[in-house]
C-alpha positions as CSV (number, residue, x, y, z in Angstrom):
1,M,-6.1,68.3,-19.1
2,E,-3.7,68.6,-22.0
3,L,-0.6,70.7,-22.3
4,I,0.0,71.9,-25.9
5,P,3.6,73.2,-26.3
6,A,4.0,76.4,-28.3
7,S,6.5,79.2,-28.8
8,G,6.3,82.9,-28.5
9,G,5.4,83.2,-24.8
10,I,1.7,82.7,-25.3
11,F,-0.1,81.0,-22.4
12,E,-3.7,80.3,-22.7
13,V,-6.2,78.2,-20.7
14,T,-9.2,76.7,-22.4
15,V,-12.0,74.6,-20.8
16,N,-14.2,72.6,-23.2
17,G,-13.0,74.7,-26.1
18,A,-13.7,78.0,-24.4
19,L,-10.8,80.4,-23.7
20,I,-10.9,81.4,-20.1
21,Y,-7.4,83.1,-19.8
22,S,-4.9,84.5,-22.2
23,K,-1.5,85.8,-21.2
24,K,-1.3,87.4,-24.6
25,D,-4.4,89.5,-23.8
26,T,-3.6,90.4,-20.2
27,G,0.2,90.7,-20.5
28,K,0.7,88.7,-17.2
29,F,0.9,85.1,-16.0
30,P,-2.3,84.2,-14.1
31,K,-2.5,83.4,-10.4
32,N,-3.9,80.0,-9.6
33,Q,-7.0,81.6,-8.1
34,E,-7.8,83.5,-11.2
35,I,-8.0,80.3,-13.2
36,I,-10.1,78.6,-10.6
37,D,-12.5,81.6,-10.4
38,S,-12.8,81.6,-14.2
39,M,-13.6,77.9,-14.2
40,D,-16.2,78.4,-11.4
41,A,-17.9,81.2,-13.3
42,M,-18.5,78.7,-16.2
43,K,-20.8,76.5,-14.0
């Protein structure tokens, strides 16, 4: 895991270079389960 600081309120989660969640796209901060479900779907 690597945290990359940024500005502008953009929160994105990537796994192996694939974007699995973007606060910029959804307009909301994710719930933990949403991230877990997205990661499970990649298997």
